[in-house]
DRENSEKE-840555 format. One record per residue (C-alpha): residue number from 1; z, x, y. Coordinates in nm, 2 decimals. Each point is the difference from the previous one (the first is absolute). Layout:
<atom NUM; <Z; X; Y>>
...
END
This chain:
<atom 1; <-1.14; -1.32; -2.47>>
<atom 2; <-0.13; -0.35; -0.06>>
<atom 3; <0.06; -0.30; 0.21>>
<atom 4; <0.22; -0.17; -0.27>>
<atom 5; <0.23; 0.37; 0.00>>
<atom 6; <0.15; -0.04; 0.33>>
<atom 7; <0.24; -0.28; -0.11>>
<atom 8; <0.21; 0.21; -0.18>>
<atom 9; <0.08; 0.21; 0.28>>
<atom 10; <0.01; -0.31; 0.25>>
<atom 11; <0.28; -0.18; -0.20>>
<atom 12; <0.19; 0.35; -0.10>>
<atom 13; <-0.10; 0.27; 0.26>>
<atom 14; <-0.01; 0.33; -0.12>>
<atom 15; <0.23; 0.25; 0.08>>
<atom 16; <-0.10; 0.21; 0.28>>
<atom 17; <0.13; 0.35; 0.04>>
<atom 18; <-0.13; 0.38; 0.14>>
<atom 19; <-0.17; 0.18; -0.33>>
<atom 20; <0.06; 0.38; 0.14>>
<atom 21; <-0.26; 0.11; -0.33>>
<atom 22; <-0.25; -0.20; 0.24>>
<atom 23; <0.04; 0.16; 0.36>>
<atom 24; <-0.33; 0.15; 0.08>>
<atom 25; <0.16; 0.31; 0.10>>
<atom 26; <0.10; 0.03; -0.38>>
<atom 27; <-0.34; -0.05; -0.08>>
<atom 28; <-0.16; 0.23; 0.27>>
<atom 29; <0.21; 0.27; -0.14>>
<atom 30; <-0.06; -0.03; -0.40>>
<atom 31; <-0.37; 0.03; 0.13>>
<atom 32; <0.03; 0.28; 0.23>>
<atom 33; <0.14; 0.17; -0.32>>
<atom 34; <-0.33; -0.07; -0.20>>
<atom 35; <-0.21; 0.15; 0.30>>
<atom 36; <-0.07; -0.33; 0.20>>
<atom 37; <-0.02; -0.05; 0.35>>
<atom 38; <0.20; -0.32; 0.07>>
<atom 39; <0.04; -0.21; 0.35>>
<atom 40; <0.32; 0.07; 0.10>>
<atom 41; <0.22; -0.26; -0.04>>
<atom 42; <0.12; -0.05; 0.35>>
<atom 43; <-0.36; -0.07; 0.12>>
<atom 44; <-0.13; -0.21; -0.30>>
<atom 45; <-0.15; -0.33; -0.09>>
<atom 46; <0.22; -0.17; -0.33>>
<atom 47; <-0.09; -0.28; -0.16>>
<atom 48; <0.25; -0.15; -0.25>>
<atom 49; <-0.07; -0.27; -0.22>>
<atom 50; <0.22; -0.26; -0.14>>
<atom 51; <0.23; 0.14; 0.26>>
<atom 52; <0.27; -0.37; -0.02>>
<atom 53; <0.21; -0.02; 0.28>>
<atom 54; <-0.10; 0.36; 0.18>>
<atom 55; <0.32; 0.14; -0.15>>
<atom 56; <-0.17; 0.35; -0.11>>
<atom 57; <-0.27; -0.01; 0.32>>
<atom 58; <0.24; -0.09; 0.29>>
<atom 59; <0.19; 0.35; -0.04>>
<atom 60; <-0.24; 0.17; -0.07>>
<atom 61; <-0.18; -0.14; 0.34>>
<atom 62; <0.36; 0.06; 0.20>>
<atom 63; <-0.03; 0.41; -0.07>>
<atom 64; <-0.40; 0.03; 0.04>>
<atom 65; <-0.07; -0.17; 0.36>>
<atom 66; <-0.29; 0.18; 0.03>>
<atom 67; <-0.14; -0.15; -0.34>>
<atom 68; <-0.13; -0.33; -0.07>>
<atom 69; <0.09; -0.24; -0.29>>
<atom 70; <-0.13; -0.28; -0.18>>
<atom 71; <0.14; -0.23; -0.29>>
<atom 72; <-0.13; -0.26; -0.17>>
<atom 73; <0.15; -0.23; -0.18>>
<atom 74; <-0.12; -0.36; -0.22>>
<atom 75; <0.35; -0.20; 0.06>>
<atom 76; <0.04; -0.17; 0.33>>
<atom 77; <0.40; 0.05; -0.05>>
<atom 78; <0.01; 0.30; -0.03>>
<atom 79; <-0.23; 0.13; 0.29>>
<atom 80; <0.23; -0.26; 0.18>>
<atom 81; <0.32; 0.19; -0.08>>
<atom 82; <-0.17; 0.33; 0.11>>
<atom 83; <-0.16; -0.14; 0.31>>
<atom 84; <0.41; -0.11; 0.10>>
<atom 85; <0.09; 0.36; -0.13>>
<atom 86; <-0.25; 0.15; 0.28>>
<atom 87; <0.18; -0.26; 0.25>>
<atom 88; <0.31; 0.21; 0.05>>
<atom 89; <-0.20; 0.30; 0.04>>
<atom 90; <-0.27; 0.18; 0.24>>
<atom 91; <-0.28; 0.11; -0.20>>
<atom 92; <-0.37; -0.06; 0.17>>
<atom 93; <-0.13; 0.21; -0.33>>
<atom 94; <0.03; -0.18; -0.23>>
<atom 95; <-0.15; -0.34; -0.15>>
<atom 96; <0.06; -0.26; -0.27>>
<atom 97; <-0.22; -0.22; -0.10>>
<atom 98; <-0.05; -0.26; -0.29>>
<atom 99; <-0.31; 0.07; -0.18>>
<atom 100; <-0.14; 0.00; -0.35>>
<atom 101; <-0.09; 0.30; -0.19>>
<atom 102; <-0.31; -0.11; -0.09>>
<atom 103; <-0.13; -0.04; 0.38>>
<atom 104; <0.08; 0.34; 0.08>>
<atom 105; <-0.35; 0.18; 0.15>>
<atom 106; <-0.15; 0.26; 0.22>>
<atom 107; <0.10; -0.20; 0.32>>
<atom 108; <0.38; 0.11; -0.04>>
<atom 109; <-0.10; 0.38; 0.03>>
<atom 110; <0.06; 0.32; -0.16>>
<atom 111; <0.37; 0.11; -0.09>>
<atom 112; <0.16; 0.31; -0.01>>
<atom 113; <0.22; -0.09; -0.26>>
<atom 114; <-0.01; -0.33; -0.25>>
<atom 115; <0.35; -0.11; -0.16>>
<atom 116; <0.00; -0.28; -0.24>>
<atom 117; <0.33; 0.00; -0.15>>
<atom 118; <0.06; -0.29; -0.32>>
<atom 119; <-0.33; -0.11; 0.05>>
<atom 120; <-0.21; 0.08; -0.28>>
<atom 121; <0.14; -0.03; -0.35>>
<atom 122; <0.07; -0.37; 0.16>>
<atom 123; <-0.37; -0.11; 0.12>>
<atom 124; <-0.29; -0.09; -0.24>>
<atom 125; <-0.26; 0.23; -0.09>>
<atom 126; <-0.19; -0.12; 0.24>>
<atom 127; <0.22; 0.11; 0.29>>
<atom 128; <0.09; 0.28; -0.14>>
<atom 129; <-0.33; 0.12; 0.02>>
<atom 130; <0.00; -0.17; 0.36>>
<atom 131; <0.32; 0.29; 0.08>>
<atom 132; <-0.22; 0.30; -0.16>>
<atom 133; <-0.29; -0.10; 0.27>>
<atom 134; <0.22; -0.02; 0.25>>
<atom 135; <0.08; 0.33; -0.04>>
<atom 136; <-0.32; 0.13; 0.04>>
<atom 137; <-0.10; -0.19; 0.26>>
<atom 138; <0.25; -0.03; 0.21>>
<atom 139; <0.14; 0.35; -0.01>>
<atom 140; <-0.12; 0.26; 0.26>>
<atom 141; <-0.17; 0.33; -0.14>>
<atom 142; <0.36; 0.19; -0.09>>
<atom 143; <0.19; -0.36; -0.05>>
<atom 144; <0.22; 0.02; -0.27>>
<atom 145; <0.06; -0.36; -0.21>>
<atom 146; <0.33; -0.06; -0.15>>
<atom 147; <0.04; -0.26; -0.28>>
<atom 148; <0.27; -0.07; -0.22>>
<atom 149; <-0.03; -0.17; -0.34>>
<atom 150; <0.14; -0.05; -0.37>>
<atom 151; <-0.07; 0.20; -0.27>>
<atom 152; <-0.01; 0.11; -0.37>>
<atom 153; <0.10; 0.07; -0.19>>
<atom 154; <0.38; -0.07; 0.14>>
<atom 155; <-0.11; -0.34; 0.12>>
<atom 156; <-0.08; -0.16; -0.42>>
<atom 157; <0.36; -0.02; -0.04>>
<atom 158; <0.11; -0.14; 0.34>>
<atom 159; <-0.30; -0.22; 0.00>>
<atom 160; <0.14; -0.16; -0.35>>
<atom 161; <0.27; -0.07; 0.15>>
<atom 162; <-0.17; -0.15; 0.28>>
<atom 163; <-0.21; -0.21; -0.20>>
<atom 164; <0.35; -0.09; -0.16>>
<atom 165; <0.15; -0.13; 0.37>>
<atom 166; <-0.33; -0.15; 0.10>>
<atom 167; <-0.03; -0.26; -0.30>>
<atom 168; <0.30; -0.11; 0.04>>
<atom 169; <0.01; -0.03; 0.39>>
<atom 170; <-0.32; -0.21; 0.01>>
<atom 171; <0.18; -0.29; -0.18>>
<atom 172; <0.12; -0.04; 0.35>>
<atom 173; <-0.23; -0.06; 0.39>>
<atom 174; <0.31; 0.05; 0.26>>
<atom 175; <0.01; 0.45; 0.00>>
<atom 176; <0.35; 0.03; 0.09>>
<atom 177; <0.08; -0.18; -0.33>>
<atom 178; <-0.30; 0.23; -0.15>>
<atom 179; <0.19; 0.29; 0.09>>
<atom 180; <0.35; -0.16; -0.12>>
<atom 181; <-0.13; -0.11; -0.34>>
<atom 182; <-0.14; 0.41; -0.05>>
<atom 183; <0.27; 0.19; 0.09>>
<atom 184; <0.19; -0.28; -0.23>>
<atom 185; <-0.23; 0.06; -0.28>>
<atom 186; <0.03; 0.41; 0.02>>
<atom 187; <0.38; -0.06; -0.03>>
<atom 188; <-0.09; -0.21; -0.29>>
<atom 189; <-0.22; 0.29; -0.18>>
<atom 190; <0.25; 0.26; 0.12>>
<atom 191; <0.30; -0.14; -0.17>>
<atom 192; <-0.20; -0.14; -0.33>>
<atom 193; <-0.24; 0.22; -0.12>>
<atom 194; <0.18; 0.06; -0.38>>
<atom 195; <0.03; 0.36; 0.03>>
<atom 196; <0.09; 0.10; 0.30>>
<atom 197; <-0.05; 0.36; -0.01>>
<atom 198; <-0.39; -0.05; -0.09>>
<atom 199; <-0.26; 0.17; 0.26>>
<atom 200; <-0.07; -0.41; 0.08>>
<atom 201; <0.31; -0.07; 0.06>>
<atom 202; <0.08; 0.35; 0.19>>
<atom 203; <-0.34; -0.07; 0.21>>
<atom 204; <0.16; -0.37; 0.11>>
<atom 205; <0.33; 0.14; 0.10>>
<atom 206; <-0.16; 0.25; 0.23>>
<atom 207; <-0.24; -0.25; 0.15>>
<atom 208; <0.30; -0.24; 0.06>>
<atom 209; <0.22; 0.30; 0.21>>
<atom 210; <-0.31; 0.01; 0.18>>
<atom 211; <-0.07; -0.37; 0.06>>
<atom 212; <0.39; -0.07; 0.08>>
<atom 213; <-0.04; 0.21; 0.31>>
<atom 214; <-0.38; -0.08; 0.11>>
<atom 215; <-0.05; -0.37; 0.25>>
<atom 216; <-0.15; -0.32; -0.10>>
<atom 217; <-0.33; 0.10; 0.14>>
<atom 218; <-0.04; 0.35; -0.14>>
<atom 219; <0.06; -0.16; -0.34>>
<atom 220; <-0.24; -0.32; 0.09>>
<atom 221; <-0.27; 0.18; 0.14>>
<atom 222; <0.02; 0.34; -0.25>>
<atom 223; <0.07; -0.16; -0.31>>
<atom 224; <-0.08; -0.43; -0.02>>
<atom 225; <-0.35; 0.03; 0.24>>
<atom 226; <-0.28; -0.18; -0.17>>
<atom 227; <-0.21; 0.39; -0.01>>
<atom 228; <0.19; 0.36; -0.07>>
<atom 229; <-0.28; 0.19; -0.19>>
<atom 230; <0.15; 0.37; -0.03>>
<atom 231; <-0.30; 0.25; -0.10>>
<atom 232; <-0.03; 0.40; -0.10>>
<atom 233; <0.01; 0.21; 0.26>>
<atom 234; <-0.36; 0.14; -0.14>>
<atom 235; <-0.16; -0.39; 0.06>>
<atom 236; <0.14; 0.03; 0.34>>
<atom 237; <-0.21; 0.33; 0.09>>
<atom 238; <-0.24; -0.12; -0.20>>
<atom 239; <-0.01; -0.30; 0.22>>
<atom 240; <0.04; 0.22; 0.31>>
<atom 241; <-0.34; 0.23; -0.06>>
<atom 242; <-0.19; -0.31; -0.09>>
<atom 243; <0.09; -0.11; 0.33>>
<atom 244; <-0.05; 0.35; 0.20>>
<atom 245; <0.29; 0.14; 0.02>>
<atom 246; <0.23; 0.26; -0.15>>
<atom 247; <0.34; 0.04; -0.12>>
<atom 248; <0.23; 0.25; 0.24>>
<atom 249; <0.33; -0.01; -0.12>>
<atom 250; <0.28; -0.22; -0.05>>
<atom 251; <0.23; -0.09; 0.35>>
<atom 252; <0.31; 0.10; -0.23>>
<atom 253; <-0.15; 0.38; -0.05>>
<atom 254; <0.21; 0.12; -0.28>>
<atom 255; <-0.06; -0.28; -0.22>>
<atom 256; <-0.37; 0.20; -0.02>>
<atom 257; <0.07; 0.34; -0.12>>
<atom 258; <0.01; 0.14; -0.35>>
<atom 259; <0.21; 0.24; 0.14>>
<atom 260; <0.32; -0.16; 0.01>>
<atom 261; <-0.03; -0.02; -0.42>>
<atom 262; <0.08; 0.28; -0.21>>
<atom 263; <-0.22; 0.31; -0.04>>
<atom 264; <-0.07; -0.10; -0.37>>
<atom 265; <-0.08; -0.39; 0.16>>
<atom 266; <-0.20; 0.13; 0.21>>
<atom 267; <-0.20; 0.24; -0.15>>
<atom 268; <-0.12; -0.25; -0.28>>
<atom 269; <-0.01; -0.28; 0.27>>
<atom 270; <-0.32; 0.30; 0.13>>
<atom 271; <-0.17; -0.05; -0.36>>
<atom 272; <-0.01; -0.36; -0.04>>
<atom 273; <-0.08; -0.03; 0.36>>
<atom 274; <-0.29; 0.19; 0.18>>
<atom 275; <0.03; -0.20; 0.31>>
<atom 276; <0.16; -0.18; 0.26>>
<atom 277; <0.00; -0.37; -0.12>>
<atom 278; <0.04; 0.09; -0.37>>
<atom 279; <0.31; 0.20; 0.14>>
<atom 280; <0.19; -0.27; 0.23>>
<atom 281; <-0.07; -0.23; -0.32>>
<atom 282; <0.13; 0.24; -0.26>>
<atom 283; <0.31; -0.01; 0.23>>
<atom 284; <0.02; -0.34; 0.07>>
<atom 285; <0.03; -0.01; -0.44>>
<atom 286; <0.25; 0.26; 0.00>>
<atom 287; <0.19; -0.21; 0.31>>
<atom 288; <-0.07; -0.37; -0.14>>
<atom 289; <-0.03; -0.09; 0.36>>
<atom 290; <-0.03; -0.31; 0.08>>
<atom 291; <-0.09; 0.05; 0.42>>
<atom 292; <-0.25; 0.18; 0.19>>
<atom 293; <-0.04; 0.05; 0.37>>
<atom 294; <-0.34; 0.18; -0.01>>
<atom 295; <-0.18; 0.14; 0.29>>
<atom 296; <-0.42; -0.01; 0.08>>
<atom 297; <-0.23; 0.13; 0.19>>
<atom 298; <-0.39; 0.03; 0.03>>
<atom 299; <-0.17; 0.19; -0.23>>
<atom 300; <-0.16; 0.19; 0.19>>
<atom 301; <0.34; 0.13; 0.15>>
<atom 302; <-0.01; 0.42; -0.17>>
<atom 303; <0.39; 0.02; -0.11>>
<atom 304; <0.15; 0.36; -0.12>>
<atom 305; <0.20; -0.05; -0.27>>
<atom 306; <0.17; 0.34; -0.02>>
<atom 307; <0.27; -0.06; 0.14>>
<atom 308; <0.23; 0.33; 0.15>>
<atom 309; <0.20; 0.09; 0.28>>
<atom 310; <-0.26; 0.01; 0.26>>
<atom 311; <-0.03; -0.38; -0.05>>
<atom 312; <0.32; -0.07; 0.18>>
<atom 313; <-0.12; 0.16; 0.31>>
<atom 314; <0.03; -0.25; 0.33>>
<atom 315; <0.22; -0.23; -0.19>>
<atom 316; <0.38; -0.06; 0.05>>
<atom 317; <0.29; -0.06; -0.27>>
<atom 318; <0.34; -0.07; -0.04>>
<atom 319; <0.21; 0.02; -0.27>>
<atom 320; <0.32; -0.18; -0.14>>
<atom 321; <0.07; 0.31; -0.23>>
<atom 322; <0.36; 0.14; 0.09>>
<atom 323; <0.10; 0.35; -0.11>>
<atom 324; <0.27; -0.01; -0.31>>
<atom 325; <0.20; 0.28; 0.19>>
<atom 326; <0.01; 0.18; 0.32>>
<atom 327; <-0.26; 0.28; 0.01>>
<atom 328; <0.26; 0.30; 0.04>>
<atom 329; <-0.22; 0.23; -0.17>>
<atom 330; <-0.36; 0.02; 0.15>>
<atom 331; <-0.10; 0.32; -0.22>>
<atom 332; <-0.34; -0.01; -0.17>>
<atom 333; <0.12; -0.10; -0.33>>
<atom 334; <0.26; -0.24; 0.07>>
<atom 335; <-0.09; -0.33; -0.13>>
<atom 336; <0.05; -0.32; 0.22>>
<atom 337; <0.00; -0.30; -0.15>>
<atom 338; <-0.04; -0.37; 0.17>>
<atom 339; <0.03; -0.34; -0.11>>
<atom 340; <-0.18; -0.33; 0.12>>
<atom 341; <-0.02; -0.37; -0.11>>
<atom 342; <0.12; -0.10; -0.39>>
<atom 343; <0.12; 0.40; -0.04>>
<atom 344; <-0.35; 0.14; 0.01>>
<atom 345; <0.03; 0.37; 0.11>>
<atom 346; <-0.20; 0.28; 0.15>>
<atom 347; <0.10; 0.37; -0.02>>
<atom 348; <-0.12; 0.32; 0.19>>
<atom 349; <0.10; 0.37; 0.03>>
<atom 350; <-0.22; 0.00; 0.30>>
<atom 351; <0.14; 0.02; 0.29>>
<atom 352; <-0.19; -0.07; 0.23>>
<atom 353; <-0.04; -0.34; -0.23>>
<atom 354; <0.36; -0.08; 0.00>>
<atom 355; <-0.03; 0.04; 0.34>>
<atom 356; <-0.25; -0.27; 0.01>>
<atom 357; <0.13; -0.23; -0.16>>
<atom 358; <0.38; 0.01; 0.12>>
<atom 359; <-0.22; -0.07; 0.34>>
<atom 360; <-0.10; -0.29; -0.12>>
<atom 361; <0.32; -0.10; -0.16>>
<atom 362; <0.16; 0.02; 0.35>>
<atom 363; <-0.27; -0.22; 0.15>>
<atom 364; <-0.03; -0.25; -0.25>>
<atom 365; <-0.14; -0.26; 0.02>>
<atom 366; <-0.21; 0.13; 0.29>>
<atom 367; <-0.33; 0.17; -0.08>>
<atom 368; <-0.12; 0.37; 0.13>>
<atom 369; <-0.33; 0.16; 0.07>>
<atom 370; <-0.05; 0.23; -0.27>>
<atom 371; <-0.14; 0.26; 0.27>>
<atom 372; <0.35; -0.05; 0.15>>
<atom 373; <0.21; 0.03; -0.30>>
<atom 374; <-0.10; 0.34; -0.13>>
<atom 375; <0.06; 0.12; 0.33>>
<atom 376; <0.34; -0.16; -0.01>>
<atom 377; <0.09; 0.11; -0.36>>
<atom 378; <-0.14; 0.43; 0.10>>
<atom 379; <0.23; -0.03; 0.32>>
<atom 380; <0.30; -0.12; -0.21>>
<atom 381; <-0.07; 0.22; -0.26>>
<atom 382; <-0.02; 0.33; 0.28>>
<atom 383; <0.33; -0.11; 0.10>>
<atom 384; <0.17; 0.04; -0.28>>
<atom 385; <0.19; 0.25; -0.13>>
<atom 386; <-0.30; 0.07; -0.30>>
<atom 387; <-0.24; 0.05; 0.27>>
<atom 388; <-0.12; 0.34; -0.07>>
<atom 389; <-0.02; -0.10; -0.37>>
<atom 390; <-0.24; -0.30; 0.03>>
<atom 391; <-0.25; 0.08; 0.22>>
<atom 392; <-0.36; -0.17; 0.01>>
<atom 393; <-0.31; -0.05; 0.14>>
<atom 394; <-0.05; -0.29; 0.17>>
<atom 395; <-0.31; -0.10; -0.29>>
<atom 396; <0.28; 0.07; -0.26>>
<atom 397; <0.16; -0.21; 0.17>>
<atom 398; <-0.25; -0.33; 0.00>>
<atom 399; <-0.09; 0.13; -0.35>>
<atom 400; <0.41; -0.06; -0.18>>
<atom 401; <0.08; -0.24; 0.23>>
<atom 402; <-0.35; -0.21; -0.08>>
<atom 403; <-0.05; 0.04; -0.33>>
<atom 404; <0.42; -0.13; -0.07>>
<atom 405; <-0.08; -0.30; 0.25>>
<atom 406; <-0.31; -0.08; -0.19>>
<atom 407; <0.17; 0.01; -0.28>>
<atom 408; <0.32; -0.21; 0.07>>
<atom 409; <-0.26; -0.29; 0.20>>
<atom 410; <-0.15; 0.03; -0.36>>
<atom 411; <0.35; -0.09; -0.16>>
<atom 412; <0.12; -0.29; 0.30>>
<atom 413; <0.22; 0.24; 0.10>>
<atom 414; <-0.15; 0.07; 0.36>>
<atom 415; <-0.23; -0.23; 0.20>>
<atom 416; <-0.28; 0.11; 0.19>>
<atom 417; <-0.14; -0.16; 0.33>>
<atom 418; <-0.26; 0.03; 0.25>>
<atom 419; <0.22; -0.06; 0.28>>
<atom 420; <0.44; 0.05; 0.10>>
<atom 421; <0.14; -0.34; -0.08>>
<atom 422; <0.12; -0.19; 0.38>>
<atom 423; <0.33; 0.06; -0.06>>
<atom 424; <0.31; 0.13; 0.11>>
<atom 425; <0.36; 0.16; -0.21>>
<atom 426; <0.19; 0.03; 0.31>>
<atom 427; <0.17; -0.25; 0.12>>
<atom 428; <-0.05; -0.05; 0.38>>
<atom 429; <0.28; -0.15; 0.24>>
<atom 430; <-0.24; -0.33; 0.01>>
<atom 431; <-0.17; 0.00; -0.33>>
<atom 432; <-0.29; -0.22; -0.10>>
<atom 433; <-0.15; -0.14; -0.31>>
<atom 434; <-0.37; -0.05; -0.05>>
<atom 435; <-0.06; -0.36; 0.11>>
<atom 436; <-0.12; -0.15; -0.35>>
<atom 437; <0.38; 0.13; -0.13>>
<atom 438; <0.17; -0.21; 0.27>>
<atom 439; <-0.22; -0.33; 0.00>>
<atom 440; <0.01; 0.02; -0.43>>
<atom 441; <0.43; 0.03; 0.09>>
<atom 442; <-0.01; -0.30; 0.17>>
<atom 443; <-0.09; -0.16; -0.39>>
<atom 444; <0.14; 0.20; -0.32>>
<atom 445; <0.08; 0.31; -0.07>>
<atom 446; <-0.30; 0.16; -0.12>>
<atom 447; <-0.17; 0.22; 0.23>>
<atom 448; <-0.32; 0.18; 0.06>>
<atom 449; <0.09; 0.36; 0.15>>
<atom 450; <-0.20; 0.25; 0.13>>
<atom 451; <-0.09; 0.16; -0.29>>
<atom 452; <-0.13; -0.34; -0.09>>
<atom 453; <0.21; -0.05; -0.29>>
<atom 454; <0.22; -0.32; -0.06>>
<atom 455; <0.35; 0.09; -0.02>>
<atom 456; <0.30; -0.24; -0.03>>
<atom 457; <0.29; 0.07; 0.20>>
<atom 458; <0.32; -0.13; 0.06>>
<atom 459; <0.14; -0.28; 0.23>>
<atom 460; <0.17; 0.26; 0.26>>
<atom 461; <-0.36; 0.19; 0.02>>
<atom 462; <-0.21; -0.30; -0.02>>
<atom 463; <0.19; -0.18; 0.37>>
<atom 464; <0.04; 0.37; 0.16>>
<atom 465; <-0.37; 0.00; -0.05>>
<atom 466; <-0.06; -0.25; 0.20>>
<atom 467; <0.19; 0.11; 0.31>>
<atom 468; <-0.24; 0.32; -0.05>>
<atom 469; <-0.22; -0.02; 0.26>>
<atom 470; <0.06; 0.32; 0.22>>
<atom 471; <0.16; -0.20; 0.33>>
<atom 472; <0.35; 0.03; -0.17>>
<atom 473; <0.24; 0.30; -0.03>>
<atom 474; <0.22; 0.00; -0.22>>
<atom 475; <0.31; -0.20; 0.19>>
<atom 476; <-0.24; -0.26; 0.02>>
<atom 477; <-0.07; -0.04; -0.40>>
<atom 478; <0.36; -0.07; -0.04>>
<atom 479; <-0.01; -0.25; 0.29>>
<atom 480; <-0.25; -0.18; -0.24>>
<atom 481; <0.12; 0.10; -0.27>>
<atom 482; <0.37; -0.13; 0.10>>
<atom 483; <-0.17; -0.34; 0.09>>
<atom 484; <-0.16; -0.03; -0.38>>
<atom 485; <0.36; 0.04; -0.10>>
<atom 486; <0.17; -0.32; 0.22>>
<atom 487; <-0.25; -0.18; -0.07>>
<atom 488; <0.03; 0.06; -0.43>>
<atom 489; <-0.35; 0.14; -0.03>>
<atom 490; <0.11; 0.31; -0.09>>
<atom 491; <0.27; 0.09; -0.17>>
<atom 492; <0.20; 0.33; 0.03>>
<atom 493; <0.22; 0.19; -0.29>>
<atom 494; <0.26; 0.23; -0.09>>
<atom 495; <0.00; 0.07; -0.35>>
<atom 496; <-0.02; -0.42; -0.09>>
<atom 497; <0.18; -0.15; 0.28>>
<atom 498; <-0.17; -0.09; 0.25>>
<atom 499; <0.06; 0.12; 0.36>>
<atom 500; <0.09; -0.32; 0.28>>
<atom 501; <0.21; 0.17; 0.23>>
<atom 502; <-0.19; 0.03; 0.30>>
<atom 503; <0.08; 0.37; 0.10>>
<atom 504; <0.02; 0.06; -0.35>>
<atom 505; <-0.36; -0.12; -0.01>>
<atom 506; <-0.16; 0.24; 0.27>>
<atom 507; <0.18; 0.30; -0.11>>
<atom 508; <-0.11; -0.05; -0.40>>
<atom 509; <-0.37; -0.09; 0.20>>
<atom 510; <0.03; 0.34; 0.13>>
<atom 511; <0.07; 0.20; -0.30>>
<atom 512; <-0.29; -0.17; -0.17>>
<atom 513; <-0.27; 0.00; 0.23>>
<atom 514; <-0.14; 0.34; 0.00>>
<atom 515; <0.03; 0.02; -0.35>>
<atom 516; <-0.25; -0.30; -0.02>>
<atom 517; <-0.22; 0.13; 0.26>>
<atom 518; <0.00; 0.35; -0.24>>
<atom 519; <-0.07; -0.24; -0.28>>
<atom 520; <-0.31; -0.20; 0.17>>
<atom 521; <-0.12; 0.33; 0.15>>
<atom 522; <-0.03; 0.18; -0.40>>
<atom 523; <-0.14; -0.34; -0.10>>
<atom 524; <-0.26; 0.06; 0.29>>
<atom 525; <0.01; -0.28; 0.19>>
<atom 526; <0.05; 0.21; 0.37>>
<atom 527; <-0.27; 0.09; 0.17>>
<atom 528; <-0.05; 0.18; 0.35>>
END
């Protein structure tokens, strides 16, 4: 970004938070699925370009103490905020540096993972080329670069709305007033378009619904910046090729698979899109896609695009799928159904596959090594009443479980990682939450868990987590929370009525503390 481009970020810093789709472990798992040998994330070098206040990079550094992290950003204010965030942590493996993208050169060395989230579409073509150059010259041999960007055709209609807001807001010099005026204009348009059922009116209302819940910094930097130039995926891929890079895939893996369409659509796609780039571009047309998070690697790397269950070997998996009903009948012909987010479903008649997915549901949000999962699933089947009818070789178990897991990875029903998450599911006598979340809890309700997800916690859990440093037992935690109630910083209620009596407060705290701790464990905040 040019020096002049720093001004709006200094005036109104971009909200800095964790982006789970950028985590090196997720990128490494995708690389492995396509036959790469990426550097293990726990000993990698990671560069984040436009790191803002370090909200994405700092939690990674805390989780991976043997890896090293460098974040650069042009905004002095954002880097200062990042240094302030680091002041409460002991993280010698991370550095945040004020630096212009244009000044990045070989002196920074090679990085195994390069992250550029929310940069490419918002800088000049010259700096877009520089990002590609960095992704080639500063990327290690088996390195993976993540670049997000706005795409057509989805951004064409959104771009029209952006043009309207920019035209009106640029009358005002103060960025806060620009944001206010942009919101006001959208309100006016959404209620004043003559035909309220037209596609244009519907689009305005959809955008307004999103923007009403967005932060001022998001609206300013996403919609009102001087530069915001979307492009078609095939154009991005062509630029990558020209810089000695090749397309690996999408960080959101399920978005790049034609198999998620109905069979007749897949058949037509394969006829009209004979290569990967054309296929991806056609998928964008079908989805009216407006945003991509693409992964690039060196052109010399041989990738295996023929995915099968063996590509899952060595990975760890996790799934939030839940059994719809208890698996009482373990016969080979009984169909077991599992349901996940947004009512997505997966069904299987195979006892060992059923056992594997049931085990994952019990362990969520923790991962499990694929090899361990196969062993545990077979042991559970053999211990059941239908063991005599459900025999199978280890090879068959591996194929059946692996094939269905890969299918569910492609449907975003199973997560694939290269290592286990560092979280624990059981609440110990002296529970401990991750250090970054404890620090964040002193400032607000959005906390980063050990799955690198930003989670909004309720006020009671926010107050609990501040004291979970591993030194306090449950009685000491009740004492600490009791003092917060006395000071008025925390209000405990029974129904709608605040609890004020000291004895009653302690009694209620003793009842709800275990529930809060279990909730935090399920949300991925507790560590060993």
